[in-house]
N, CA, C, O and CB atoms as a CASP TS submission, in Angstrom:
PFRMAT TS
TARGET T0000
AUTHOR 0000-0000-0000
METHOD Language model
MODEL 1
PARENT N/A
ATOM      1  N   MET     1      46.853  74.925 -10.034  1.00  0.00           N
ATOM      2  CA  MET     1      47.989  74.270  -9.414  1.00  0.00           C
ATOM      3  C   MET     1      48.702  75.278  -8.513  1.00  0.00           C
ATOM      4  O   MET     1      48.928  76.426  -8.897  1.00  0.00           O
ATOM      5  CB  MET     1      48.958  73.692 -10.490  1.00  0.00           C
ATOM      6  N   ARG     2      49.042  74.837  -7.335  1.00  0.00           N
ATOM      7  CA  ARG     2      49.732  75.712  -6.398  1.00  0.00           C
ATOM      8  C   ARG     2      51.193  75.852  -6.760  1.00  0.00           C
ATOM      9  O   ARG     2      51.854  74.891  -7.151  1.00  0.00           O
ATOM     10  CB  ARG     2      49.595  75.190  -4.980  1.00  0.00           C
ATOM     11  N   LYS     3      51.678  77.062  -6.622  1.00  0.00           N
ATOM     12  CA  LYS     3      53.091  77.295  -6.876  1.00  0.00           C
ATOM     13  C   LYS     3      53.849  77.182  -5.569  1.00  0.00           C
ATOM     14  O   LYS     3      53.314  77.464  -4.497  1.00  0.00           O
ATOM     15  CB  LYS     3      53.323  78.678  -7.530  1.00  0.00           C
ATOM     16  N   GLY     4      55.084  76.771  -5.668  1.00  0.00           N
ATOM     17  CA  GLY     4      55.892  76.655  -4.456  1.00  0.00           C
ATOM     18  C   GLY     4      57.067  75.736  -4.676  1.00  0.00           C
ATOM     19  O   GLY     4      57.277  75.200  -5.764  1.00  0.00           O
ATOM     20  N   ARG     5      57.821  75.572  -3.618  1.00  0.00           N
ATOM     21  CA  ARG     5      59.038  74.767  -3.688  1.00  0.00           C
ATOM     22  C   ARG     5      58.728  73.294  -3.933  1.00  0.00           C
ATOM     23  O   ARG     5      59.468  72.623  -4.653  1.00  0.00           O
ATOM     24  CB  ARG     5      59.841  74.919  -2.405  1.00  0.00           C
ATOM     25  N   LYS     6      57.652  72.784  -3.351  1.00  0.00           N
ATOM     26  CA  LYS     6      57.310  71.369  -3.532  1.00  0.00           C
ATOM     27  C   LYS     6      56.984  71.071  -4.995  1.00  0.00           C
ATOM     28  O   LYS     6      57.327  70.005  -5.505  1.00  0.00           O
ATOM     29  CB  LYS     6      56.117  70.985  -2.634  1.00  0.00           C
ATOM     30  N   ASN     7      56.327  72.004  -5.662  1.00  0.00           N
ATOM     31  CA  ASN     7      55.987  71.810  -7.069  1.00  0.00           C
ATOM     32  C   ASN     7      57.251  71.677  -7.911  1.00  0.00           C
ATOM     33  O   ASN     7      57.333  70.798  -8.770  1.00  0.00           O
ATOM     34  CB  ASN     7      55.123  72.975  -7.583  1.00  0.00           C
ATOM     35  N   TYR     8      58.237  72.542  -7.673  1.00  0.00           N
ATOM     36  CA  TYR     8      59.493  72.482  -8.426  1.00  0.00           C
ATOM     37  C   TYR     8      60.279  71.214  -8.105  1.00  0.00           C
ATOM     38  O   TYR     8      60.883  70.619  -8.998  1.00  0.00           O
ATOM     39  CB  TYR     8      60.349  73.712  -8.127  1.00  0.00           C
ATOM     40  N   LEU     9      60.278  70.800  -6.853  1.00  0.00           N
ATOM     41  CA  LEU     9      60.982  69.573  -6.480  1.00  0.00           C
ATOM     42  C   LEU     9      60.328  68.349  -7.108  1.00  0.00           C
ATOM     43  O   LEU     9      61.023  67.432  -7.546  1.00  0.00           O
ATOM     44  CB  LEU     9      61.021  69.423  -4.958  1.00  0.00           C
ATOM     45  N   GLY    10      59.023  68.327  -7.155  1.00  0.00           N
ATOM     46  CA  GLY    10      58.309  67.213  -7.774  1.00  0.00           C
ATOM     47  C   GLY    10      58.592  67.126  -9.258  1.00  0.00           C
ATOM     48  O   GLY    10      58.851  66.042  -9.781  1.00  0.00           O
ATOM     49  N   CYS    11      58.546  68.258  -9.940  1.00  0.00           N
ATOM     50  CA  CYS    11      58.845  68.280 -11.376  1.00  0.00           C
ATOM     51  C   CYS    11      60.296  67.883 -11.628  1.00  0.00           C
ATOM     52  O   CYS    11      60.586  67.165 -12.585  1.00  0.00           O
ATOM     53  CB  CYS    11      58.567  69.677 -11.968  1.00  0.00           C
ATOM     54  N   GLY    12      61.195  68.339 -10.787  1.00  0.00           N
ATOM     55  CA  GLY    12      62.606  67.977 -10.930  1.00  0.00           C
ATOM     56  C   GLY    12      62.815  66.483 -10.737  1.00  0.00           C
ATOM     57  O   GLY    12      63.612  65.869 -11.447  1.00  0.00           O
ATOM     58  N   ALA    13      62.107  65.896  -9.783  1.00  0.00           N
ATOM     59  CA  ALA    13      62.231  64.460  -9.539  1.00  0.00           C
ATOM     60  C   ALA    13      61.700  63.654 -10.723  1.00  0.00           C
ATOM     61  O   ALA    13      62.286  62.639 -11.098  1.00  0.00           O
ATOM     62  CB  ALA    13      61.484  64.070  -8.258  1.00  0.00           C
ATOM     63  N   ILE    14      60.598  64.104 -11.306  1.00  0.00           N
ATOM     64  CA  ILE    14      60.040  63.413 -12.468  1.00  0.00           C
ATOM     65  C   ILE    14      60.993  63.503 -13.644  1.00  0.00           C
ATOM     66  O   ILE    14      61.235  62.502 -14.319  1.00  0.00           O
ATOM     67  CB  ILE    14      58.673  64.000 -12.847  1.00  0.00           C
ATOM     68  N   ILE    15      61.536  64.678 -13.901  1.00  0.00           N
ATOM     69  CA  ILE    15      62.470  64.869 -15.013  1.00  0.00           C
ATOM     70  C   ILE    15      63.727  64.036 -14.800  1.00  0.00           C
ATOM     71  O   ILE    15      64.225  63.413 -15.738  1.00  0.00           O
ATOM     72  CB  ILE    15      62.836  66.357 -15.167  1.00  0.00           C
ATOM     73  N   ALA    16      64.245  64.022 -13.569  1.00  0.00           N
ATOM     74  CA  ALA    16      65.436  63.212 -13.281  1.00  0.00           C
ATOM     75  C   ALA    16      65.160  61.730 -13.509  1.00  0.00           C
ATOM     76  O   ALA    16      66.016  61.021 -14.039  1.00  0.00           O
ATOM     77  CB  ALA    16      65.907  63.441 -11.836  1.00  0.00           C
ATOM     78  N   GLY    17      64.006  61.258 -13.125  1.00  0.00           N
ATOM     79  CA  GLY    17      63.640  59.861 -13.349  1.00  0.00           C
ATOM     80  C   GLY    17      63.547  59.521 -14.824  1.00  0.00           C
ATOM     81  O   GLY    17      63.983  58.449 -15.244  1.00  0.00           O
ATOM     82  N   ILE    18      62.980  60.427 -15.617  1.00  0.00           N
ATOM     83  CA  ILE    18      62.890  60.208 -17.061  1.00  0.00           C
ATOM     84  C   ILE    18      64.279  60.166 -17.683  1.00  0.00           C
ATOM     85  O   ILE    18      64.555  59.321 -18.535  1.00  0.00           O
ATOM     86  CB  ILE    18      62.044  61.309 -17.725  1.00  0.00           C
ATOM     87  N   VAL    19      65.158  61.078 -17.259  1.00  0.00           N
ATOM     88  CA  VAL    19      66.522  61.111 -17.797  1.00  0.00           C
ATOM     89  C   VAL    19      67.265  59.826 -17.451  1.00  0.00           C
ATOM     90  O   VAL    19      67.960  59.272 -18.303  1.00  0.00           O
ATOM     91  CB  VAL    19      67.291  62.331 -17.255  1.00  0.00           C
ATOM     92  N   ILE    20      67.133  59.345 -16.226  1.00  0.00           N
ATOM     93  CA  ILE    20      67.807  58.108 -15.818  1.00  0.00           C
ATOM     94  C   ILE    20      67.269  56.929 -16.621  1.00  0.00           C
ATOM     95  O   ILE    20      68.037  56.078 -17.071  1.00  0.00           O
ATOM     96  CB  ILE    20      67.622  57.855 -14.303  1.00  0.00           C
ATOM     97  N   PHE    21      65.961  56.879 -16.798  1.00  0.00           N
ATOM     98  CA  PHE    21      65.363  55.795 -17.578  1.00  0.00           C
ATOM     99  C   PHE    21      65.856  55.818 -19.022  1.00  0.00           C
ATOM    100  O   PHE    21      66.213  54.777 -19.574  1.00  0.00           O
ATOM    101  CB  PHE    21      63.834  55.895 -17.545  1.00  0.00           C
ATOM    102  N   LEU    22      65.876  56.998 -19.630  1.00  0.00           N
ATOM    103  CA  LEU    22      66.343  57.112 -21.009  1.00  0.00           C
ATOM    104  C   LEU    22      67.826  56.789 -21.139  1.00  0.00           C
ATOM    105  O   LEU    22      68.254  56.243 -22.156  1.00  0.00           O
ATOM    106  CB  LEU    22      66.074  58.508 -21.536  1.00  0.00           C
ATOM    107  N   ALA    23      68.611  57.121 -20.121  1.00  0.00           N
ATOM    108  CA  ALA    23      70.039  56.814 -20.159  1.00  0.00           C
ATOM    109  C   ALA    23      70.282  55.310 -20.183  1.00  0.00           C
ATOM    110  O   ALA    23      71.281  54.857 -20.740  1.00  0.00           O
ATOM    111  CB  ALA    23      70.747  57.437 -18.960  1.00  0.00           C
ATOM    112  N   LEU    24      69.398  54.546 -19.597  1.00  0.00           N
ATOM    113  CA  LEU    24      69.538  53.095 -19.613  1.00  0.00           C
ATOM    114  C   LEU    24      69.134  52.494 -20.956  1.00  0.00           C
ATOM    115  O   LEU    24      69.633  51.435 -21.337  1.00  0.00           O
ATOM    116  CB  LEU    24      68.704  52.482 -18.504  1.00  0.00           C
ATOM    117  N   VAL    25      68.233  53.164 -21.676  1.00  0.00           N
ATOM    118  CA  VAL    25      67.655  52.595 -22.885  1.00  0.00           C
ATOM    119  C   VAL    25      68.336  53.084 -24.156  1.00  0.00           C
ATOM    120  O   VAL    25      68.576  52.293 -25.069  1.00  0.00           O
ATOM    121  CB  VAL    25      66.192  52.915 -22.945  1.00  0.00           C
ATOM    122  N   LEU    26      68.651  54.370 -24.230  1.00  0.00           N
ATOM    123  CA  LEU    26      69.118  54.970 -25.479  1.00  0.00           C
ATOM    124  C   LEU    26      70.633  54.872 -25.635  1.00  0.00           C
ATOM    125  O   LEU    26      71.356  54.805 -24.641  1.00  0.00           O
ATOM    126  CB  LEU    26      68.691  56.424 -25.547  1.00  0.00           C
ATOM    127  N   PRO    27      71.119  54.864 -26.889  1.00  0.00           N
ATOM    128  CA  PRO    27      72.565  54.839 -27.135  1.00  0.00           C
ATOM    129  C   PRO    27      73.214  56.179 -26.792  1.00  0.00           C
ATOM    130  O   PRO    27      72.523  57.187 -26.643  1.00  0.00           O
ATOM    131  CB  PRO    27      72.848  54.483 -28.599  1.00  0.00           C
ATOM    132  N   THR    28      74.531  56.190 -26.667  1.00  0.00           N
ATOM    133  CA  THR    28      75.227  57.399 -26.219  1.00  0.00           C
ATOM    134  C   THR    28      75.215  58.507 -27.270  1.00  0.00           C
ATOM    135  O   THR    28      75.241  59.684 -26.912  1.00  0.00           O
ATOM    136  CB  THR    28      76.657  57.064 -25.855  1.00  0.00           C
ATOM    137  N   ASP    29      75.176  58.160 -28.554  1.00  0.00           N
ATOM    138  CA  ASP    29      75.144  59.195 -29.592  1.00  0.00           C
ATOM    139  C   ASP    29      73.893  60.063 -29.497  1.00  0.00           C
ATOM    140  O   ASP    29      73.909  61.235 -29.873  1.00  0.00           O
ATOM    141  CB  ASP    29      75.221  58.554 -30.972  1.00  0.00           C
ATOM    142  N   PHE    30      72.820  59.482 -28.997  1.00  0.00           N
ATOM    143  CA  PHE    30      71.572  60.227 -28.867  1.00  0.00           C
ATOM    144  C   PHE    30      71.713  61.383 -27.883  1.00  0.00           C
ATOM    145  O   PHE    30      71.060  62.414 -28.045  1.00  0.00           O
ATOM    146  CB  PHE    30      70.446  59.297 -28.422  1.00  0.00           C
ATOM    147  N   TRP    31      72.560  61.225 -26.866  1.00  0.00           N
ATOM    148  CA  TRP    31      72.682  62.252 -25.830  1.00  0.00           C
ATOM    149  C   TRP    31      73.341  63.521 -26.348  1.00  0.00           C
ATOM    150  O   TRP    31      73.084  64.599 -25.811  1.00  0.00           O
ATOM    151  CB  TRP    31      73.473  61.714 -24.658  1.00  0.00           C
ATOM    152  N   TRP    32      74.183  63.431 -27.374  1.00  0.00           N
ATOM    153  CA  TRP    32      74.739  64.650 -27.969  1.00  0.00           C
ATOM    154  C   TRP    32      73.638  65.466 -28.629  1.00  0.00           C
ATOM    155  O   TRP    32      73.657  66.695 -28.570  1.00  0.00           O
ATOM    156  CB  TRP    32      75.836  64.307 -28.996  1.00  0.00           C
ATOM    157  N   PHE    33      72.677  64.792 -29.259  1.00  0.00           N
ATOM    158  CA  PHE    33      71.531  65.475 -29.858  1.00  0.00           C
ATOM    159  C   PHE    33      70.695  66.151 -28.777  1.00  0.00           C
ATOM    160  O   PHE    33      70.264  67.292 -28.941  1.00  0.00           O
ATOM    161  CB  PHE    33      70.666  64.484 -30.664  1.00  0.00           C
ATOM    162  N   ILE    34      70.470  65.445 -27.676  1.00  0.00           N
ATOM    163  CA  ILE    34      69.693  66.018 -26.568  1.00  0.00           C
ATOM    164  C   ILE    34      70.416  67.229 -25.980  1.00  0.00           C
ATOM    165  O   ILE    34      69.783  68.245 -25.697  1.00  0.00           O
ATOM    166  CB  ILE    34      69.447  64.956 -25.466  1.00  0.00           C
ATOM    167  N   LEU    35      71.726  67.132 -25.796  1.00  0.00           N
ATOM    168  CA  LEU    35      72.490  68.251 -25.251  1.00  0.00           C
ATOM    169  C   LEU    35      72.385  69.472 -26.155  1.00  0.00           C
ATOM    170  O   LEU    35      72.200  70.589 -25.672  1.00  0.00           O
ATOM    171  CB  LEU    35      73.958  67.857 -25.066  1.00  0.00           C
ATOM    172  N   ALA    36      72.501  69.266 -27.454  1.00  0.00           N
ATOM    173  CA  ALA    36      72.379  70.381 -28.395  1.00  0.00           C
ATOM    174  C   ALA    36      70.987  70.995 -28.330  1.00  0.00           C
ATOM    175  O   ALA    36      70.852  72.218 -28.336  1.00  0.00           O
ATOM    176  CB  ALA    36      72.683  69.915 -29.827  1.00  0.00           C
ATOM    177  N   ALA    37      69.960  70.171 -28.267  1.00  0.00           N
ATOM    178  CA  ALA    37      68.588  70.675 -28.198  1.00  0.00           C
ATOM    179  C   ALA    37      68.357  71.472 -26.910  1.00  0.00           C
ATOM    180  O   ALA    37      67.691  72.508 -26.930  1.00  0.00           O
ATOM    181  CB  ALA    37      67.588  69.510 -28.284  1.00  0.00           C
ATOM    182  N   VAL    38      68.906  70.990 -25.797  1.00  0.00           N
ATOM    183  CA  VAL    38      68.757  71.699 -24.525  1.00  0.00           C
ATOM    184  C   VAL    38      69.470  73.051 -24.572  1.00  0.00           C
ATOM    185  O   VAL    38      68.933  74.051 -24.096  1.00  0.00           O
ATOM    186  CB  VAL    38      69.309  70.845 -23.363  1.00  0.00           C
ATOM    187  N   LEU    39      70.660  73.086 -25.136  1.00  0.00           N
ATOM    188  CA  LEU    39      71.400  74.343 -25.229  1.00  0.00           C
ATOM    189  C   LEU    39      70.674  75.355 -26.115  1.00  0.00           C
ATOM    190  O   LEU    39      70.624  76.541 -25.789  1.00  0.00           O
ATOM    191  CB  LEU    39      72.806  74.089 -25.771  1.00  0.00           C
ATOM    192  N   ILE    40      70.114  74.893 -27.227  1.00  0.00           N
ATOM    193  CA  ILE    40      69.357  75.797 -28.094  1.00  0.00           C
ATOM    194  C   ILE    40      68.113  76.298 -27.377  1.00  0.00           C
ATOM    195  O   ILE    40      67.793  77.485 -27.439  1.00  0.00           O
ATOM    196  CB  ILE    40      68.969  75.095 -29.409  1.00  0.00           C
ATOM    197  N   GLY    41      67.417  75.407 -26.703  1.00  0.00           N
ATOM    198  CA  GLY    41      66.222  75.809 -25.953  1.00  0.00           C
ATOM    199  C   GLY    41      66.547  76.784 -24.836  1.00  0.00           C
ATOM    200  O   GLY    41      65.809  77.746 -24.620  1.00  0.00           O
ATOM    201  N   ALA    42      67.647  76.548 -24.121  1.00  0.00           N
ATOM    202  CA  ALA    42      68.050  77.472 -23.048  1.00  0.00           C
ATOM    203  C   ALA    42      68.416  78.827 -23.617  1.00  0.00           C
ATOM    204  O   ALA    42      68.087  79.855 -23.024  1.00  0.00           O
ATOM    205  CB  ALA    42      69.236  76.902 -22.252  1.00  0.00           C
ATOM    206  N   GLY    43      69.094  78.849 -24.763  1.00  0.00           N
ATOM    207  CA  GLY    43      69.436  80.116 -25.396  1.00  0.00           C
ATOM    208  C   GLY    43      68.209  80.913 -25.796  1.00  0.00           C
ATOM    209  O   GLY    43      68.150  82.122 -25.576  1.00  0.00           O
ATOM    210  N   ILE    44      67.228  80.239 -26.382  1.00  0.00           N
ATOM    211  CA  ILE    44      65.988  80.923 -26.758  1.00  0.00           C
ATOM    212  C   ILE    44      65.253  81.423 -25.520  1.00  0.00           C
ATOM    213  O   ILE    44      64.710  82.528 -25.519  1.00  0.00           O
ATOM    214  CB  ILE    44      65.079  79.985 -27.574  1.00  0.00           C
ATOM    215  N   TRP    45      65.235  80.609 -24.468  1.00  0.00           N
ATOM    216  CA  TRP    45      64.554  81.030 -23.244  1.00  0.00           C
ATOM    217  C   TRP    45      65.225  82.265 -22.629  1.00  0.00           C
ATOM    218  O   TRP    45      64.538  83.183 -22.181  1.00  0.00           O
ATOM    219  CB  TRP    45      64.534  79.878 -22.226  1.00  0.00           C
ATOM    220  N   PHE    46      66.569  82.292 -22.605  1.00  0.00           N
ATOM    221  CA  PHE    46      67.288  83.440 -22.062  1.00  0.00           C
ATOM    222  C   PHE    46      67.026  84.691 -22.892  1.00  0.00           C
ATOM    223  O   PHE    46      66.883  85.780 -22.336  1.00  0.00           O
ATOM    224  CB  PHE    46      68.788  83.151 -22.005  1.00  0.00           C
ATOM    225  N   ILE    47      66.961  84.548 -24.219  1.00  0.00           N
ATOM    226  CA  ILE    47      66.708  85.702 -25.070  1.00  0.00           C
ATOM    227  C   ILE    47      65.299  86.249 -24.818  1.00  0.00           C
ATOM    228  O   ILE    47      65.111  87.465 -24.780  1.00  0.00           O
ATOM    229  CB  ILE    47      66.885  85.327 -26.556  1.00  0.00           C
ATOM    230  N   ARG    48      64.320  85.379 -24.649  1.00  0.00           N
ATOM    231  CA  ARG    48      62.944  85.837 -24.470  1.00  0.00           C
ATOM    232  C   ARG    48      62.684  86.375 -23.059  1.00  0.00           C
ATOM    233  O   ARG    48      61.938  87.341 -22.900  1.00  0.00           O
ATOM    234  CB  ARG    48      61.983  84.702 -24.770  1.00  0.00           C
ATOM    235  N   CYS    49      63.282  85.770 -22.044  1.00  0.00           N
ATOM    236  CA  CYS    49      62.955  86.107 -20.657  1.00  0.00           C
ATOM    237  C   CYS    49      63.897  87.104 -20.014  1.00  0.00           C
ATOM    238  O   CYS    49      63.499  87.780 -19.066  1.00  0.00           O
ATOM    239  CB  CYS    49      62.939  84.874 -19.841  1.00  0.00           C
ATOM    240  N   CYS    50      65.097  87.224 -20.473  1.00  0.00           N
ATOM    241  CA  CYS    50      66.065  88.092 -19.808  1.00  0.00           C
ATOM    242  C   CYS    50      66.363  89.331 -20.617  1.00  0.00           C
ATOM    243  O   CYS    50      67.162  90.168 -20.194  1.00  0.00           O
ATOM    244  CB  CYS    50      67.345  87.343 -19.541  1.00  0.00           C
TER
END
């Protein structure tokens, strides 16, 4: 797979579409769980990569 700006934009568009779709389907309490999971994942990523 080629690396570049188009690859990141495509992945971002797919992720944004999934988030919008899930926002229409899932209840609001679920999003607090997702936010917590994202924050934990970002923290682990920062510890490993930075």
